[in-house]
N, C-alpha and C positions, 0 to 999 in steps of 0.2 A: 298615724291618721292622715297627715299631710301627704305622705308618700302614696297612700291608697287613693286619695283624691286626685293627685297629680297623674297617677297611672290611669285612672278611670277617664279623666279628661283627655289624656293623650290617646287612649284607645278610641274614645268617641270621635276625636278629630280624625284619626286615621280611617275609621269606618266612614265618616262623612266624605272624606276626600276620595276614597275608593268608589263609593256609590255615585258621586258626582262624575268621576272619570268614566265609569261604566255608562251612565246616562248620556254623557257627551259622545261616547263612542257609538252608542246605539243610534243617535241622530245622524251620524255620518255613514254608517254601514248600510248597505242595501240600496244606496242611491245609484241611479244610472250615471254613466260617465258625464253626460251633459248636465245633469242636475248637480253633480259633484263639482264640475268646473264653474257653474254659475254660483254655487255657494262659496267656492274659493275666491271668485272675483269679488264677491261682497265682503269677504273677510280680510283679504289682503289690502293693505293701505294703498291709496291712489298715488302716493308719492313714489312708489316703486315703478320704474319704467315698464312698459307693456311687455317688452321682450323678456325681462327678468321675471315678471309675474307669470308669463306663459311657461317659462322654464321651471318655475317652482310648481305650478299646477301639473305639468307633465310628470315631474318627479313624484309628486304625491299620488297622482292617479295610477302611475305604473306600480308603485309600492302597494297601493290598495288592491290593484288587480292581482298582483302576486299573492296577496293574502286571501284573495277570494271575497273581498268585502265590497266589490262593485257589482251591481246587478247587470246581467247581460241584457242587451237590447231584445225586446220582445218577450221577456220573462217578467211576469208580475210577481213582486216580492211577496205579496200576501198569499198568492197561490203556492209559492214555494214553501212558505211557512206552514200552510195548511197541509200540504203534502207530507212534510217532515213530521208533523204531529200525527197524521194518520198512520204513517209508517211506524212511528214509535209505539202507538197504541196497538197496532197489529203485532208488533214484536213482543209486547208484554202480555198479550192475550194467549 
């Protein structure tokens, strides 16, 4: 009985952590490069020298661009989502 309770609590904790990580990821994906840099400036401690903060931001932005998680300038993220939903509905019909 104790093992079952332990396993269920462990599974619940894992599910919670995965959902939290996915929610955090959704907050960062789809931001424009400027918005992403602004958010990074808020999150990085002010004790880090400006040059180092800029290098960190450049690295993060580059990796997110490679993954396709940064919105291109002039493209509205909501329009892109609506277009993807429309295409998937058309494919299933």
